[in-house]
Structures are given as structure tokens and as C-alpha cells.
TORFIVO-64708 format. One record per residue (C-alpha): residue number from 1; residue in three letters; x, y, z. Coordinates in pm, 1 decimal, decimal comma. Layout:
N
[node NUM; "ALA"; [X; Y; Z]],
...
//
This chain:
373
[node 1; "MET"; [-165,5; 2250,3; -1119,9]],
[node 2; "LYS"; [107,6; 2530,7; -1132,4]],
[node 3; "LYS"; [407,2; 2421,8; -1293,0]],
[node 4; "ASN"; [636,9; 2520,8; -1006,1]],
[node 5; "LEU"; [438,0; 2265,5; -803,2]],
[node 6; "LEU"; [505,5; 1967,3; -987,4]],
[node 7; "SER"; [776,0; 1780,1; -766,0]],
[node 8; "PRO"; [943,3; 1424,2; -787,5]],
[node 9; "VAL"; [729,0; 1356,0; -514,7]],
[node 10; "ILE"; [389,8; 1449,4; -712,2]],
[node 11; "LEU"; [507,9; 1271,1; -1026,1]],
[node 12; "ILE"; [533,7; 979,9; -796,4]],
[node 13; "LEU"; [207,7; 1026,4; -666,1]],
[node 14; "PHE"; [38,8; 1070,7; -939,3]],
[node 15; "GLY"; [196,6; 782,5; -1169,2]],
[node 16; "GLY"; [91,5; 557,1; -852,1]],
[node 17; "LEU"; [-224,8; 648,2; -873,0]],
[node 18; "LEU"; [-237,1; 609,9; -1232,0]],
[node 19; "ALA"; [-94,1; 267,9; -1235,7]],
[node 20; "THR"; [-335,6; 98,1; -989,4]],
[node 21; "GLY"; [-638,5; 251,8; -1183,8]],
[node 22; "VAL"; [-750,1; 470,2; -898,9]],
[node 23; "HIS"; [-876,3; 828,2; -911,1]],
[node 24; "ALA"; [-783,1; 1051,3; -613,7]],
[node 25; "GLN"; [-948,2; 988,5; -324,0]],
[node 26; "PRO"; [-1057,5; 1218,8; -25,7]],
[node 27; "ALA"; [-743,8; 1192,4; 204,4]],
[node 28; "LEU"; [-790,7; 1112,7; 582,3]],
[node 29; "LYS"; [-545,8; 1288,1; 678,7]],
[node 30; "ASP"; [-747,8; 1566,6; 537,0]],
[node 31; "ALA"; [-1105,8; 1469,6; 660,2]],
[node 32; "PHE"; [-987,0; 1423,9; 997,6]],
[node 33; "LYS"; [-750,4; 1723,9; 1010,3]],
[node 34; "ASP"; [-936,2; 1928,9; 1319,6]],
[node 35; "ASP"; [-988,6; 1608,7; 1471,3]],
[node 36; "PHE"; [-682,8; 1425,8; 1507,4]],
[node 37; "LEU"; [-334,5; 1313,9; 1323,7]],
[node 38; "ILE"; [-384,0; 983,3; 1106,1]],
[node 39; "GLY"; [-99,3; 771,6; 1073,3]],
[node 40; "THR"; [45,4; 409,3; 972,2]],
[node 41; "ALA"; [327,2; 216,1; 1036,6]],
[node 42; "LEU"; [606,1; 188,8; 821,2]],
[node 43; "ARG"; [877,3; -107,3; 727,3]],
[node 44; "ASP"; [1236,5; -22,1; 645,1]],
[node 45; "SER"; [1155,1; -204,3; 317,5]],
[node 46; "GLN"; [835,8; 39,4; 228,3]],
[node 47; "LEU"; [1068,4; 370,2; 245,1]],
[node 48; "THR"; [1310,7; 233,8; -95,4]],
[node 49; "GLY"; [1065,5; 473,3; -262,3]],
[node 50; "GLU"; [1075,4; 156,7; -528,0]],
[node 51; "ASN"; [656,5; 56,5; -463,5]],
[node 52; "THR"; [568,0; 367,2; -607,5]],
[node 53; "ASN"; [182,1; 262,6; -548,8]],
[node 54; "GLU"; [227,9; 198,8; -185,4]],
[node 55; "MET"; [459,8; 556,5; -134,1]],
[node 56; "ALA"; [208,6; 743,8; -326,3]],
[node 57; "LEU"; [-66,0; 606,9; -82,6]],
[node 58; "ILE"; [145,8; 685,2; 233,8]],
[node 59; "GLN"; [182,5; 1009,7; 128,5]],
[node 60; "ALA"; [-172,9; 1092,3; 8,3]],
[node 61; "GLN"; [-322,4; 928,7; 303,7]],
[node 62; "PHE"; [-132,7; 989,6; 626,1]],
[node 63; "ASN"; [39,5; 1282,2; 786,2]],
[node 64; "ALA"; [169,8; 1088,8; 1099,7]],
[node 65; "ILE"; [400,5; 775,2; 1066,3]],
[node 66; "SER"; [535,9; 489,5; 1349,1]],
[node 67; "PRO"; [843,7; 248,4; 1271,5]],
[node 68; "ASP"; [738,0; -126,7; 1249,5]],
[node 69; "ASN"; [1082,7; -211,9; 1414,1]],
[node 70; "ALA"; [1341,2; -12,5; 1325,9]],
[node 71; "LEU"; [1311,5; 187,1; 1672,7]],
[node 72; "LYS"; [1267,7; -121,4; 1896,3]],
[node 73; "TRP"; [1622,4; -205,2; 2112,4]],
[node 74; "LYS"; [1743,0; -526,2; 1946,9]],
[node 75; "PRO"; [1725,9; -363,5; 1563,5]],
[node 76; "VAL"; [1853,4; -30,2; 1639,7]],
[node 77; "HIS"; [2136,4; -117,2; 1909,0]],
[node 78; "PRO"; [2214,7; -478,5; 1894,9]],
[node 79; "GLU"; [2538,8; -521,4; 2133,9]],
[node 80; "PRO"; [2683,5; -319,9; 2379,6]],
[node 81; "GLY"; [2827,2; 8,1; 2203,3]],
[node 82; "ARG"; [2719,8; -70,1; 1881,5]],
[node 83; "PHE"; [2418,7; 137,8; 1741,6]],
[node 84; "ASN"; [2255,2; 70,2; 1351,7]],
[node 85; "PHE"; [2101,9; 385,3; 1299,2]],
[node 86; "ALA"; [2065,1; 316,0; 934,4]],
[node 87; "PRO"; [1683,1; 226,7; 909,1]],
[node 88; "ALA"; [1578,8; 461,9; 1191,6]],
[node 89; "ASP"; [1763,3; 707,5; 984,1]],
[node 90; "ARG"; [1582,0; 626,1; 681,0]],
[node 91; "TYR"; [1243,4; 649,5; 877,9]],
[node 92; "VAL"; [1301,8; 983,4; 1027,3]],
[node 93; "GLU"; [1415,1; 1134,6; 674,9]],
[node 94; "PHE"; [1098,7; 1021,3; 480,6]],
[node 95; "GLY"; [891,2; 1181,3; 786,4]],
[node 96; "VAL"; [1054,4; 1533,5; 793,0]],
[node 97; "LYS"; [1029,3; 1537,8; 377,7]],
[node 98; "ASN"; [732,8; 1480,7; 398,6]],
[node 99; "HIS"; [644,7; 1685,1; 686,9]],
[node 100; "MET"; [509,6; 1397,2; 873,8]],
[node 101; "PHE"; [453,0; 1380,5; 1273,1]],
[node 102; "ILE"; [719,8; 1132,8; 1337,7]],
[node 103; "VAL"; [660,9; 841,0; 1640,5]],
[node 104; "GLY"; [958,5; 695,9; 1794,0]],
[node 105; "HIS"; [862,8; 325,3; 1887,9]],
[node 106; "THR"; [957,8; 198,8; 2168,7]],
[node 107; "LEU"; [1216,9; 265,3; 2394,9]],
[node 108; "VAL"; [1183,9; 23,7; 2699,1]],
[node 109; "TRP"; [997,2; -280,0; 2626,9]],
[node 110; "HIS"; [1043,6; -654,8; 2788,4]],
[node 111; "ASP"; [1036,4; -823,7; 2369,2]],
[node 112; "GLN"; [1292,9; -770,2; 2113,1]],
[node 113; "THR"; [1544,8; -629,8; 2419,8]],
[node 114; "PRO"; [1850,5; -841,7; 2312,1]],
[node 115; "SER"; [1944,3; -1061,9; 2630,8]],
[node 116; "TRP"; [2250,0; -860,2; 2702,0]],
[node 117; "VAL"; [2114,2; -587,5; 2826,7]],
[node 118; "PHE"; [2011,6; -811,3; 3159,3]],
[node 119; "GLN"; [2320,8; -982,4; 3129,9]],
[node 120; "ASP"; [2685,9; -959,7; 3268,0]],
[node 121; "ASP"; [2947,7; -1082,1; 3075,6]],
[node 122; "LYS"; [2863,0; -1480,8; 3241,7]],
[node 123; "GLY"; [2552,3; -1476,0; 3197,1]],
[node 124; "ASN"; [2426,5; -1359,7; 3528,0]],
[node 125; "PRO"; [2162,6; -1085,1; 3574,4]],
[node 126; "VAL"; [2337,0; -725,3; 3610,6]],
[node 127; "ASP"; [2250,7; -520,5; 3912,7]],
[node 128; "ARG"; [1998,0; -233,9; 3933,4]],
[node 129; "ASP"; [2268,0; 51,5; 3927,2]],
[node 130; "THR"; [2421,0; -124,6; 3591,4]],
[node 131; "LEU"; [2087,0; -198,5; 3432,7]],
[node 132; "LEU"; [1968,7; 155,6; 3501,4]],
[node 133; "ALA"; [2332,9; 291,9; 3322,5]],
[node 134; "ARG"; [2261,2; 109,9; 3039,7]],
[node 135; "MET"; [1893,3; 239,0; 3027,6]],
[node 136; "ARG"; [1959,5; 569,3; 3025,8]],
[node 137; "GLU"; [2246,5; 537,6; 2807,1]],
[node 138; "HIS"; [2045,0; 371,7; 2526,6]],
[node 139; "ILE"; [1736,6; 639,0; 2589,1]],
[node 140; "LEU"; [2038,4; 945,7; 2560,2]],
[node 141; "THR"; [2153,5; 804,5; 2264,8]],
[node 142; "VAL"; [1868,8; 718,9; 2067,1]],
[node 143; "VAL"; [1642,2; 970,8; 2154,0]],
[node 144; "GLY"; [1897,5; 1234,8; 2129,1]],
[node 145; "ARG"; [1991,7; 1166,5; 1829,1]],
[node 146; "TYR"; [1626,4; 1245,8; 1675,0]],
[node 147; "LYS"; [1582,2; 1563,0; 1904,3]],
[node 148; "GLY"; [1402,7; 1796,1; 1738,1]],
[node 149; "LYS"; [1280,8; 1535,9; 1464,7]],
[node 150; "ILE"; [1062,5; 1258,1; 1627,0]],
[node 151; "GLY"; [786,6; 1468,0; 1789,7]],
[node 152; "GLY"; [638,9; 1157,0; 2045,1]],
[node 153; "TRP"; [755,0; 833,9; 2166,6]],
[node 154; "ASP"; [640,9; 526,8; 2288,3]],
[node 155; "VAL"; [872,9; 540,0; 2628,1]],
[node 156; "VAL"; [715,3; 213,9; 2796,2]],
[node 157; "ASN"; [554,2; -48,7; 2606,1]],
[node 158; "GLU"; [334,6; -288,2; 2776,5]],
[node 159; "ALA"; [438,9; -311,2; 3116,8]],
[node 160; "LEU"; [109,3; -428,1; 3281,9]],
[node 161; "ASN"; [-32,8; -763,3; 3296,5]],
[node 162; "GLU"; [-410,9; -800,1; 3166,8]],
[node 163; "ASP"; [-542,3; -763,4; 3559,7]],
[node 164; "GLY"; [-368,2; -438,9; 3624,7]],
[node 165; "THR"; [-23,8; -574,8; 3787,3]],
[node 166; "LEU"; [283,6; -478,7; 3628,7]],
[node 167; "ARG"; [415,1; -721,0; 3436,6]],
[node 168; "GLN"; [735,6; -947,6; 3597,7]],
[node 169; "SER"; [978,9; -823,7; 3350,7]],
[node 170; "PRO"; [1364,2; -810,9; 3364,9]],
[node 171; "TRP"; [1322,7; -430,3; 3431,3]],
[node 172; "LEU"; [1105,2; -467,1; 3722,5]],
[node 173; "LYS"; [1290,6; -777,4; 3849,7]],
[node 174; "ILE"; [1644,5; -609,2; 3865,4]],
[node 175; "ILE"; [1563,8; -257,5; 3865,7]],
[node 176; "GLY"; [1223,0; -235,3; 4047,6]],
[node 177; "GLU"; [905,9; -35,2; 3994,7]],
[node 178; "ASP"; [1012,3; 273,0; 3968,6]],
[node 179; "TYR"; [1250,4; 135,0; 3630,6]],
[node 180; "ILE"; [861,5; 315,6; 3428,7]],
[node 181; "ALA"; [997,7; 659,0; 3641,3]],
[node 182; "LYS"; [1318,8; 652,8; 3492,7]],
[node 183; "ALA"; [1247,8; 590,1; 3135,9]],
[node 184; "PHE"; [1010,3; 863,1; 3120,6]],
[node 185; "GLU"; [1260,2; 1121,2; 3314,9]],
[node 186; "TYR"; [1568,9; 1006,9; 3085,7]],
[node 187; "ALA"; [1406,6; 1004,2; 2742,5]],
[node 188; "HIS"; [1230,1; 1403,2; 2885,2]],
[node 189; "GLU"; [1617,9; 1461,6; 2946,4]],
[node 190; "ALA"; [1691,7; 1375,5; 2610,2]],
[node 191; "ASP"; [1402,9; 1586,3; 2443,9]],
[node 192; "PRO"; [1233,8; 1819,4; 2638,5]],
[node 193; "LYS"; [939,3; 1891,1; 2413,0]],
[node 194; "ALA"; [877,8; 1545,6; 2274,6]],
[node 195; "GLN"; [534,6; 1393,5; 2353,9]],
[node 196; "LEU"; [567,8; 1084,7; 2631,0]],
[node 197; "ASN"; [336,4; 805,1; 2624,6]],
[node 198; "TYR"; [307,8; 503,3; 2781,7]],
[node 199; "ASN"; [168,5; 266,2; 2532,7]],
[node 200; "ASP"; [-46,4; -54,5; 2588,5]],
[node 201; "PHE"; [-314,0; -289,8; 2431,6]],
[node 202; "SER"; [-615,6; -426,0; 2613,4]],
[node 203; "LEU"; [-660,0; -108,9; 2816,7]],
[node 204; "GLU"; [-984,1; -68,5; 2715,8]],
[node 205; "ASN"; [-1048,0; -384,2; 2966,9]],
[node 206; "ALA"; [-1158,7; -233,0; 3304,4]],
[node 207; "PRO"; [-931,4; -417,6; 3520,8]],
[node 208; "LYS"; [-593,7; -366,6; 3286,8]],
[node 209; "ARG"; [-745,0; 8,8; 3291,8]],
[node 210; "GLU"; [-704,5; 42,4; 3642,3]],
[node 211; "GLY"; [-379,0; -91,7; 3670,7]],
[node 212; "ALA"; [-293,5; 200,5; 3393,4]],
[node 213; "ILE"; [-438,6; 472,8; 3601,6]],
[node 214; "LYS"; [-283,8; 339,9; 3913,2]],
[node 215; "LEU"; [51,6; 396,8; 3721,1]],
[node 216; "ILE"; [25,2; 698,3; 3594,5]],
[node 217; "LYS"; [-155,6; 895,0; 3891,6]],
[node 218; "LYS"; [151,7; 741,0; 4055,8]],
[node 219; "LEU"; [425,7; 903,5; 3819,6]],
[node 220; "GLN"; [210,4; 1250,4; 3819,7]],
[node 221; "ALA"; [240,1; 1248,0; 4180,7]],
[node 222; "GLN"; [619,5; 1213,3; 4149,0]],
[node 223; "GLY"; [656,5; 1467,9; 3883,2]],
[node 224; "VAL"; [757,5; 1228,7; 3595,7]],
[node 225; "PRO"; [659,3; 1352,4; 3264,4]],
[node 226; "ILE"; [381,8; 1148,8; 3067,5]],
[node 227; "THR"; [215,0; 1350,5; 2829,6]],
[node 228; "GLY"; [24,1; 1056,3; 2693,0]],
[node 229; "VAL"; [-139,8; 712,8; 2696,3]],
[node 230; "GLY"; [-147,6; 487,2; 2401,5]],
[node 231; "LEU"; [-471,7; 230,3; 2306,8]],
[node 232; "GLU"; [-255,8; 32,6; 2089,3]],
[node 233; "GLY"; [-610,5; -56,4; 1927,0]],
[node 234; "HIS"; [-537,5; -421,5; 1776,3]],
[node 235; "TYR"; [-923,0; -461,5; 1776,7]],
[node 236; "LYS"; [-1161,8; -785,9; 1693,7]],
[node 237; "MET"; [-1474,6; -769,7; 1526,8]],
[node 238; "GLY"; [-1679,4; -792,0; 1877,7]],
[node 239; "TRP"; [-1354,1; -684,9; 2126,0]],
[node 240; "PRO"; [-1425,1; -398,0; 2234,8]],
[node 241; "ALA"; [-1724,7; -258,7; 2235,0]],
[node 242; "PRO"; [-1740,5; 149,9; 2124,5]],
[node 243; "ALA"; [-1856,5; 191,7; 2512,4]],
[node 244; "GLN"; [-1521,2; 38,7; 2627,6]],
[node 245; "VAL"; [-1309,9; 231,7; 2388,2]],
[node 246; "GLU"; [-1534,8; 550,4; 2508,1]],
[node 247; "ALA"; [-1478,2; 459,9; 2880,3]],
[node 248; "ALA"; [-1133,4; 446,9; 2836,5]],
[node 249; "ILE"; [-1062,4; 751,3; 2655,0]],
[node 250; "ASP"; [-1256,6; 954,6; 2926,9]],
[node 251; "ASP"; [-1084,5; 803,6; 3197,8]],
[node 252; "PHE"; [-725,1; 870,6; 3040,4]],
[node 253; "ALA"; [-917,6; 1235,0; 2968,0]],
[node 254; "LYS"; [-994,9; 1269,0; 3346,5]],
[node 255; "LEU"; [-587,0; 1224,5; 3408,6]],
[node 256; "GLY"; [-523,0; 1536,5; 3228,6]],
[node 257; "VAL"; [-350,2; 1305,8; 2929,4]],
[node 258; "LYS"; [-379,0; 1302,5; 2593,5]],
[node 259; "VAL"; [-507,5; 960,8; 2442,2]],
[node 260; "ALA"; [-361,3; 817,1; 2103,0]],
[node 261; "ILE"; [-478,1; 508,2; 1959,8]],
[node 262; "THR"; [-135,8; 389,8; 1825,0]],
[node 263; "GLU"; [-198,3; 46,8; 1606,7]],
[node 264; "LEU"; [-531,9; 31,0; 1477,9]],
[node 265; "ASP"; [-607,8; -256,8; 1276,3]],
[node 266; "VAL"; [-954,5; -472,1; 1303,1]],
[node 267; "ASP"; [-932,0; -901,3; 1262,1]],
[node 268; "VAL"; [-1204,9; -1029,1; 1077,4]],
[node 269; "LEU"; [-1060,5; -1379,8; 1108,9]],
[node 270; "PRO"; [-1164,6; -1642,3; 1288,9]],
[node 271; "ALA"; [-1008,2; -1622,5; 1660,3]],
[node 272; "ALA"; [-713,3; -1875,9; 1734,5]],
[node 273; "THR"; [-740,0; -1777,1; 2060,6]],
[node 274; "GLN"; [-987,2; -1645,2; 2383,5]],
[node 275; "SER"; [-711,9; -1427,6; 2439,5]],
[node 276; "GLN"; [-752,5; -1045,3; 2394,8]],
[node 277; "ALA"; [-398,1; -987,0; 2458,1]],
[node 278; "ALA"; [-181,6; -873,5; 2179,0]],
[node 279; "GLU"; [149,8; -1089,6; 2268,2]],
[node 280; "VAL"; [350,7; -1089,0; 2007,7]],
[node 281; "SER"; [483,1; -1452,9; 2181,4]],
[node 282; "MET"; [194,1; -1615,3; 2074,9]],
[node 283; "ASN"; [169,8; -1930,2; 1779,4]],
[node 284; "PHE"; [-52,8; -2136,4; 1680,2]],
[node 285; "ALA"; [-72,0; -2373,5; 1418,2]],
[node 286; "LEU"; [-231,5; -2322,2; 1105,2]],
[node 287; "ARG"; [-536,7; -2493,3; 1027,9]],
[node 288; "ALA"; [-808,4; -2407,4; 736,0]],
[node 289; "GLU"; [-1110,2; -2313,7; 985,5]],
[node 290; "LEU"; [-899,4; -2014,1; 1063,2]],
[node 291; "ASN"; [-843,6; -1902,5; 718,3]],
[node 292; "PRO"; [-1156,6; -1874,6; 563,9]],
[node 293; "TYR"; [-1133,6; -1599,2; 296,9]],
[node 294; "THR"; [-801,6; -1691,6; 111,5]],
[node 295; "THR"; [-940,2; -1592,4; -230,7]],
[node 296; "GLY"; [-1116,9; -1271,7; -95,8]],
[node 297; "LEU"; [-1375,3; -1136,1; 148,8]],
[node 298; "PRO"; [-1736,4; -1188,0; 141,1]],
[node 299; "ASP"; [-1927,9; -886,8; 80,8]],
[node 300; "SER"; [-2132,8; -888,1; 388,7]],
[node 301; "VAL"; [-1787,5; -911,9; 579,0]],
[node 302; "GLN"; [-1673,7; -618,9; 432,8]],
[node 303; "GLN"; [-2003,8; -430,0; 495,7]],
[node 304; "ALA"; [-1967,9; -575,9; 906,2]],
[node 305; "LEU"; [-1597,5; -419,8; 919,8]],
[node 306; "ALA"; [-1715,6; -103,4; 745,0]],
[node 307; "LYS"; [-1960,4; -63,9; 1028,3]],
[node 308; "ARG"; [-1726,0; -183,2; 1278,6]],
[node 309; "TYR"; [-1452,6; 113,0; 1171,3]],
[node 310; "ALA"; [-1771,2; 391,6; 1158,9]],
[node 311; "ASP"; [-1822,8; 310,2; 1538,6]],
[node 312; "LEU"; [-1438,1; 292,7; 1626,9]],
[node 313; "PHE"; [-1404,1; 635,1; 1472,3]],
[node 314; "THR"; [-1767,6; 746,4; 1623,2]],
[node 315; "ALA"; [-1579,0; 683,7; 1966,1]],
[node 316; "PHE"; [-1239,3; 826,6; 1876,9]],
[node 317; "LEU"; [-1457,3; 1177,2; 1800,8]],
[node 318; "LYS"; [-1641,5; 1155,6; 2156,4]],
[node 319; "GLN"; [-1417,1; 1375,2; 2351,9]],
[node 320; "PRO"; [-1305,4; 1649,0; 2137,3]],
[node 321; "GLY"; [-937,5; 1748,8; 2174,4]],
[node 322; "VAL"; [-867,9; 1441,5; 2364,5]],
[node 323; "VAL"; [-707,3; 1170,8; 2083,3]],
[node 324; "ASN"; [-452,5; 1340,8; 1954,2]],
[node 325; "ARG"; [-343,2; 1085,4; 1684,0]],
[node 326; "VAL"; [-524,3; 742,5; 1533,6]],
[node 327; "THR"; [-270,6; 538,2; 1349,0]],
[node 328; "PHE"; [-320,4; 235,4; 1189,6]],
[node 329; "TRP"; [-63,7; -76,9; 1194,9]],
[node 330; "GLY"; [29,4; -101,9; 839,1]],
[node 331; "VAL"; [-83,4; 58,0; 463,9]],
[node 332; "THR"; [-297,8; -235,0; 295,4]],
[node 333; "ASP"; [-439,2; -582,8; 383,1]],
[node 334; "ALA"; [-72,7; -714,6; 255,8]],
[node 335; "ASP"; [155,2; -509,5; 513,4]],
[node 336; "SER"; [-34,8; -661,7; 829,1]],
[node 337; "TRP"; [106,8; -812,0; 1098,3]],
[node 338; "LEU"; [-202,6; -1039,9; 1154,3]],
[node 339; "ASN"; [-155,2; -1243,2; 820,1]],
[node 340; "ASN"; [152,2; -1397,8; 1039,9]],
[node 341; "TRP"; [0,6; -1335,0; 1371,3]],
[node 342; "PRO"; [-89,7; -1546,3; 1578,5]],
[node 343; "VAL"; [-89,4; -1793,0; 1340,0]],
[node 344; "ARG"; [148,8; -1766,7; 1062,9]],
[node 345; "GLY"; [-12,2; -1784,4; 678,8]],
[node 346; "ARG"; [-315,4; -1644,2; 680,9]],
[node 347; "THR"; [-478,8; -1404,7; 451,6]],
[node 348; "ALA"; [-576,1; -1096,8; 683,6]],
[node 349; "TYR"; [-829,3; -809,4; 612,5]],
[node 350; "PRO"; [-770,4; -563,5; 898,5]],
[node 351; "LEU"; [-693,4; -215,8; 761,7]],
[node 352; "LEU"; [-875,0; 50,8; 503,8]],
[node 353; "PHE"; [-710,8; -57,5; 213,7]],
[node 354; "ASN"; [-655,8; -394,3; -5,9]],
[node 355; "ARG"; [-388,2; -517,8; -183,3]],
[node 356; "ASP"; [-428,6; -337,6; -431,5]],
[node 357; "TYR"; [-360,9; -8,4; -260,7]],
[node 358; "GLN"; [-772,7; 28,8; -344,8]],
[node 359; "PRO"; [-985,7; 196,9; -94,6]],
[node 360; "LYS"; [-1247,8; -70,4; 76,6]],
[node 361; "PRO"; [-1605,7; -9,8; 242,1]],
[node 362; "ALA"; [-1447,7; 58,9; 556,3]],
[node 363; "PHE"; [-1250,8; 359,3; 417,1]],
[node 364; "GLU"; [-1579,0; 499,9; 293,4]],
[node 365; "ALA"; [-1736,1; 449,6; 645,9]],
[node 366; "VAL"; [-1456,9; 643,7; 831,4]],
[node 367; "LEU"; [-1491,8; 922,2; 576,2]],
[node 368; "LYS"; [-1845,0; 966,4; 665,5]],
[node 369; "VAL"; [-1789,0; 947,7; 1045,0]],
[node 370; "ALA"; [-1563,8; 1241,2; 976,7]],
[node 371; "GLN"; [-1815,7; 1444,9; 799,1]],
[node 372; "HIS"; [-1976,3; 1466,6; 1157,9]],
[node 373; "PRO"; [-2149,1; 1836,9; 1297,5]],
//
């Protein structure tokens, strides 16, 4: 290594690898460099640089980042006229410094939006024009602040029910169906060069996917600037089948939009519910049978998870040029939201790196898929 290449970042990376006993691993971002970006979701606490092991892993493996919470409405715009940009600024600065593709998540969502957005000073629902004005101010302020730095936005998040109909959110009830179109128009106004996605879970299921296709076709017919669809990818060991993933990617490709896998993880724990939805509001009591791997993941399950990831990445690659990003929802198993959702206090194993920052068999399985002809 040439002396002039020894930067503090490289020293942190090297030190982190030594600290964990990890020899330099092949990088996912390099393995798939001709296929799609490889991303991870970051919490604000991960951007302090104090955990050098985790920082080394992030910098070595990923070339795209998504924020866990920093850019959702409640954290960034908690009160009328008051914005809290400190966490989002740290997040964007990290991505710029490390030459990563930076994602903004998310502008319009029914969850984690303060009640004041939808109410007047007496607690009554505001009218359509007032809510549209608040939406536009929020989007122009947030997107405008990071214009040219954030490359893509999840503009509208989870607007569909499982049967493909529009969710009866306050946005829909107050504004009407065109709230989605308006959100995309405002985002495009704020940054005409940014990728603009509709993002949702369970789009691999035909009824919900048909609803998304109908929605996108309607937006396109109106000239609304939508460039992509995000499949969240909160998957289970038995759902969705690879064929369902391929079908979803194919159907959206036919609409001329790109596809991103935006929040990928694979839950190996026993199901607390038969629902395939990733509704953040779900909450079930902790029971021993729902938390069977408190001391580690058996090798048989590790191998099954590896095969599952290999099958999924094979599906992602089936249509070259359609999937433009695959983002994991967390860096290591310790970071995963599945440790506390939908059952708080479980020990989850849904990602490619374990709690000691070591690659799991699933990591090697995914790398092998990258060696496709």
C-alpha cells in the first residue's frame, strides 16, 4: 500500500479488522459492482465512529446507505416550523465522505408522522389545502436541503392495504387519492435529478402487487415523475418463493421503472403471526417458543439461511439492469429491528454478519451467486 493512501479511514478499517480477528473479506459492493448497489440501513448512533469494528464493516462492504429514522417526519420535523436536521446532516455527511449512494427515507408515511400535521390548533382535522401546504413545505425543505447529495427518495411509503386498495390513512382521508401524485410532484420540484420511489412491503403477493401496478400506471398516465419501486424485502424462510420475487421484479420492469430491494432481512425465528405484513404497529408477547436460539444459531439453520439468501439473490439477478440496489435493513444481527419486532426481546439472526462482525455462511453463499456467468 502506498504511503499517500493511508488515510484515517483506512487506519480505522484496518484496526477494526484486526480487533475482530477478521482478515480482509471480499466486499459485497465489489462482487455486485456490475449488477446493483449494495446498501445498509444506519442509525444515528452508528455514525459517531466510536465502534470501529462496525465502521470498518460498513465502509468495506457497502456503497449505499439508508437512514433508519433520521429523515422520517417525526424526528426531522417534530413541530410546526421546527426542523431537527442534526442527525440527518451527520448521515448525509457520512455518505458524501465515503462516496456512497445516499437514500432519503421517507417523505410521506402514515406512521411516525406527528399528529399536528393532520390537525388544527383545536385538534380537529385540517382541510385539504392546509395539509397539501404542509406536505409541500416539508418536502421542499427536507429534499431541498440535500439536493444533489441524496440520490434517491422513498417518496411515499406503504400506501396500500394487503388487498391492493389504498390504505385509509389521514393523507388519503383529508387530501384524497391524489396525495400520492402531489408528493412525487413536490419531491421532483425540490430535486429534479433525484430518483423517486414508491416503497412498500408484501408486493410479492399478487393482490397487493396488482394494486401497486394500478397505482403506478395511473401516476405515469398523469405524467407524475416516479422512477422506481421499492420492495422492502422483509422476508421469512418460507415466504416469498423466489418465483414470487421474480414475478414482482418482472411486472414492475414492464412498467419501465427500476426496482430496489430496500429493507432486506430474512427472519429465521418462529412466526408470532401468520401475517406477512411488516406493520410496525404489531406487537406480541415474548414466549420461550418464539425465541429458541438465545445462545446461537444451529448450523442446520445457518445453512438453510445461506441457501435462502442464495435463492433470493439469484432472483434479484434474473433481469439484468432492472434491480438497481439491494439494501440490508441493518449491518449485523445485533442491529436488526427483528430483535424487537414483532416480539420485543428476541435474539434474531436475519443478516449476513453476526454480532461479532463476522461473515455468516449466508455471506459466502451470496458471494457465490455474484460469480454468475
